[in-house]
KELO-246047 format. One record per residue (C-alpha): residue number from 1; y negated, x negated, z negated; chain. Coordinates in steps of 0.25 Angstrom, whole numbers, plus 5000, padded with zeros to 4 digits. Layout:
REM KELO-246047
+-----+------+------+------+----+
|   i |    y |    x |    z | ch |
+-----+------+------+------+----+
| NUM |    Y |    X |    Z |  A |
...
+-----+------+------+------+----+
//
This chain:
REM KELO-246047
+-----+------+------+------+----+
|   i |    y |    x |    z | ch |
+-----+------+------+------+----+
|   1 | 4990 | 4876 | 5015 |  A |
|   2 | 4990 | 4890 | 5010 |  A |
|   3 | 4979 | 4901 | 5009 |  A |
|   4 | 4978 | 4913 | 5001 |  A |
|   5 | 4981 | 4925 | 5009 |  A |
|   6 | 4970 | 4935 | 5011 |  A |
|   7 | 4971 | 4950 | 5014 |  A |
|   8 | 4970 | 4948 | 5029 |  A |
|   9 | 4981 | 4938 | 5029 |  A |
|  10 | 4990 | 4947 | 5020 |  A |
|  11 | 4987 | 4959 | 5030 |  A |
|  12 | 4991 | 4950 | 5042 |  A |
|  13 | 5004 | 4945 | 5035 |  A |
|  14 | 5007 | 4959 | 5031 |  A |
|  15 | 5005 | 4964 | 5046 |  A |
|  16 | 5013 | 4953 | 5051 |  A |
|  17 | 5025 | 4955 | 5042 |  A |
|  18 | 5025 | 4970 | 5043 |  A |
|  19 | 5020 | 4972 | 5058 |  A |
|  20 | 5009 | 4981 | 5053 |  A |
|  21 | 4995 | 4982 | 5058 |  A |
|  22 | 4985 | 4975 | 5049 |  A |
|  23 | 4978 | 4989 | 5045 |  A |
|  24 | 4991 | 4993 | 5038 |  A |
|  25 | 4992 | 4980 | 5032 |  A |
|  26 | 4978 | 4981 | 5026 |  A |
|  27 | 4982 | 4994 | 5020 |  A |
|  28 | 4995 | 4988 | 5014 |  A |
|  29 | 4986 | 4977 | 5008 |  A |
|  30 | 4977 | 4987 | 5002 |  A |
|  31 | 4989 | 4994 | 4996 |  A |
|  32 | 4994 | 4981 | 4990 |  A |
|  33 | 4980 | 4977 | 4985 |  A |
|  34 | 4979 | 4990 | 4978 |  A |
|  35 | 4992 | 4989 | 4970 |  A |
|  36 | 4998 | 4978 | 4961 |  A |
|  37 | 5009 | 4975 | 4971 |  A |
|  38 | 5018 | 4968 | 4961 |  A |
|  39 | 5023 | 4979 | 4952 |  A |
|  40 | 5035 | 4989 | 4956 |  A |
|  41 | 5025 | 5001 | 4953 |  A |
|  42 | 5015 | 4995 | 4963 |  A |
|  43 | 5026 | 4992 | 4973 |  A |
|  44 | 5030 | 5007 | 4973 |  A |
|  45 | 5015 | 5011 | 4974 |  A |
|  46 | 5012 | 5002 | 4985 |  A |
|  47 | 5024 | 5006 | 4993 |  A |
|  48 | 5020 | 5021 | 4991 |  A |
|  49 | 5006 | 5018 | 4996 |  A |
|  50 | 5011 | 5010 | 5008 |  A |
|  51 | 5020 | 5023 | 5011 |  A |
|  52 | 5008 | 5032 | 5010 |  A |
|  53 | 4997 | 5024 | 5017 |  A |
|  54 | 5005 | 5018 | 5028 |  A |
|  55 | 5014 | 5030 | 5030 |  A |
|  56 | 5027 | 5022 | 5030 |  A |
|  57 | 5040 | 5024 | 5023 |  A |
|  58 | 5045 | 5017 | 5010 |  A |
|  59 | 5053 | 5006 | 5017 |  A |
|  60 | 5041 | 5002 | 5025 |  A |
|  61 | 5032 | 5002 | 5013 |  A |
|  62 | 5042 | 4994 | 5005 |  A |
|  63 | 5043 | 4984 | 5016 |  A |
|  64 | 5028 | 4983 | 5017 |  A |
|  65 | 5027 | 4981 | 5002 |  A |
|  66 | 5037 | 4970 | 5002 |  A |
|  67 | 5031 | 4962 | 5014 |  A |
|  68 | 5017 | 4963 | 5008 |  A |
|  69 | 5023 | 4958 | 4994 |  A |
|  70 | 5030 | 4947 | 5001 |  A |
|  71 | 5017 | 4942 | 5008 |  A |
|  72 | 5010 | 4943 | 4995 |  A |
|  73 | 5021 | 4935 | 4988 |  A |
|  74 | 5022 | 4924 | 4998 |  A |
|  75 | 5007 | 4922 | 4997 |  A |
|  76 | 5007 | 4922 | 4982 |  A |
|  77 | 5019 | 4911 | 4983 |  A |
|  78 | 5011 | 4904 | 4993 |  A |
|  79 | 4999 | 4904 | 4984 |  A |
|  80 | 5007 | 4899 | 4972 |  A |
|  81 | 5013 | 4888 | 4980 |  A |
|  82 | 5000 | 4883 | 4986 |  A |
|  83 | 4989 | 4887 | 4976 |  A |
|  84 | 4978 | 4878 | 4980 |  A |
|  85 | 4980 | 4878 | 4995 |  A |
|  86 | 4973 | 4886 | 5006 |  A |
|  87 | 4972 | 4886 | 5021 |  A |
|  88 | 4957 | 4884 | 5021 |  A |
+-----+------+------+------+----+
//
């Protein structure tokens, strides 16, 4: 059965995928939550915010963005595939 991913699970998944500490992953999560992450304009804005707030280069920020979006997309696909199931 499949359960909806909450913020903590997203942060843990992000931390595991990126090998970053959870506090940085919470910051990444907040940046994504504050932006409409699907549009091209927002992608550029999110990457710019990641660079500024995490003090990283453009390539690292782009990688973080891509991994975060992959996790979100996988969760959306999972929810569409199993709309009424949960782990509870």
